[in-house]
N, C-alpha and C positions, 0 to 999 in steps of 0.2 A: 133304904129310905127314898121315897119318891120325892123329886123336886116339885116345890110348890110353884115353880116358873112354868107358864103355859107356853111360852115362846114369845117372839116379838109381836106385838100387836099395833104400835102406833109410834110413829116418829113425828116429834111436833117441832115446827119451825117458827119461831118469833119473827114477825114481819111488822114493818113500819106503817105500811099501807095494805090492809087485808083484801080490799077490793082490787087493787092493782096485782097484788099476789095471786089472788084467786084466778084473775084472767091469765095471769103469766103462766101458773102452774097447769092450768087447763090446757092452753096452747102448747106448751112444752111436752106435757106428758099425753095430750090427746084425749083427755077425759074430762068429764064435768064430775063435780062434787056431789057426793051423795047426802052430805050434811051441810047447810048453808045459813049460818046465823052470823050477826055482827061480832060474836064474841068467840066463833070457833067455825071453820071451815074444813072439812073433812074429804078426803078422797080415798077410794078403795083402789089401791094399786096392787094388782095380783094377789088379793086376798089379805093385805097387809094396809094399814092406815096411816097416811100422810095427813098430819093436822097442820093447819095455819092458825096461829094464836095472834090477835093484836099486841103490838107492844110500841106504844107511842115514842118511846125512847130509843127504839131499836138499838139497844145495846146487851152487854152480856154474852157475847158471841165467843166462841173458843174454837180455835183450830184443831185442838187435840182430840176431839170426839168427831168420828166420822162414821155415818150409817152408810153402808153399801147397798144399794137397790140392784137386784139381780137383773141383767140384761144379756141378750144374745151376742152384741157387738160393742165393747166398751168405746171404741174410737168413733163409731158413728153417733153413739149418744152424746159423747162428749162434744163432738162437732156441733150436734144439733143444738145442744143447750148453749154453746157459746154463740152460735148465730142468734140466739134469742137474748143476747146480753150479759150472760154469766160470764165470769172471769176463771181462769184455769187455776186450780188448787194443786193437783198432781197429775200430770201428764200420764197418759194411759202407759202402763208397764206390765209386762210379764213378769210376775214376781216368783215364777217357779212352777214347773209341772203342768203349764198351759193356763194357770189362773192369772188373769188380767184384770187390774184395778185401774181407776182413775176418778178423779174427783174435780168438782167445780164449786164456785161460790155463787150462789143466787144473788139477786139484786138488793138483798138485805144483809149479806154477809154470812148466810147459812151455808155450811159445807154440805154438798150433796156428792155421795160416793157411788160409783157404779163397779159392778163385779161381774165377770164371767167366770164361773168356777164349774168346769166339767165333772168334778168329782163330787158336788153336792147335790142332793135331791131332797125333796121334802118328804118326809114319810106319809104314806097314805093310803 
């Protein structure tokens, strides 16, 4: 049976101030959004979508769910994002076999994970 899942498409973060979040993510990731409306801001991050959704209450966060964005150097990325005001969630750690993970919380409490995995490649 073929899986109905097509793969990861979008990670959405709820933010209290969408304009501030758009500016912050643009600076942190070095890209501008491809979709920019008051109800949703979307960034194309290496072929995957990072979406920002306004949430005036800025609540409902959970530390139990982490999406890891692939990077070449986890420590450098974590250091870069911390310098932009994020806080540490998970120190960069080699979890085995050269796979390194780390995570931060953005200004709105969303957990952003970073991973370097030399064994994973996107089919294509």
